[in-house]
N, C-alpha and C positions, 0 to 999 in steps of 0.2 A: 626558686623562680623558674628554674628550667622546667620542672614539672608543670607549673602552672601556664608556661608558655606552650608546651606540648599539648596540654588539655585544651587550650583555646584554639590552637591550629586544628586539632582534631574536631572541634565542635564546629569550626568554621567549614571545614571539609564535609562534614556530615549534612550541615544545612545547605550547601551548595549541592551536594549529591541529592538531596530531598527535592530542591527546587528543579534540577534537571529531570529528576524522575516524573516529578507533576507535569513538566512541560511536555514530556515524551507522552505520558498517558493522555493528556489533553489531544495531542496530534493524532494518536493512534485511535482514540475514541471517535474523533471527527471523521478519520478515514473509514473506520468501520461503519459509521453512520451512513457516509457516502456510498458505501459498497452495499449496505442493506437497502438503500433506497433504489440503486441500480437494479438489484436483484428482483425487487418487487415490481419495477416497471416492466421486467421481461416477461414475456407472455409463454414463450416455449419451454420454460423450466430449466434452461440452462444457465449456468452462473456467469459465463463469460460472453458478453455480446460481441467483443472484438474477434474472438476466435471464430464465431459462426460467421461474421463478415469477411474474415480472411478466407475461410473455406469456400464462400460463395465466389470471391474474386478469383481464387485458384482454379475453380471449376470453369469459370469463364476464360481464363488465360489457357487452360488445357485445350479447350474447344477451338480457340483462336488458333493455336499451335497445330491442331488436326487440320484445319483448313489450309494452313499455310504449307503443309506437307503435300496436300492433295494439289 
């Protein structure tokens, strides 16, 4: 009986792990699809739109600081 209980516990654990893996795969697939859509919309060939926007903002801030020093 002890062996049967251990086998049943192992089966339950394996099933739960498989369900968790399936959920994670669905989430990652959805996230990858969103990333692919964002990359296709980008015209300048860079993968990260936010990084480019941050660079532009930083350049503007640097110009403002230069004017403040003058």
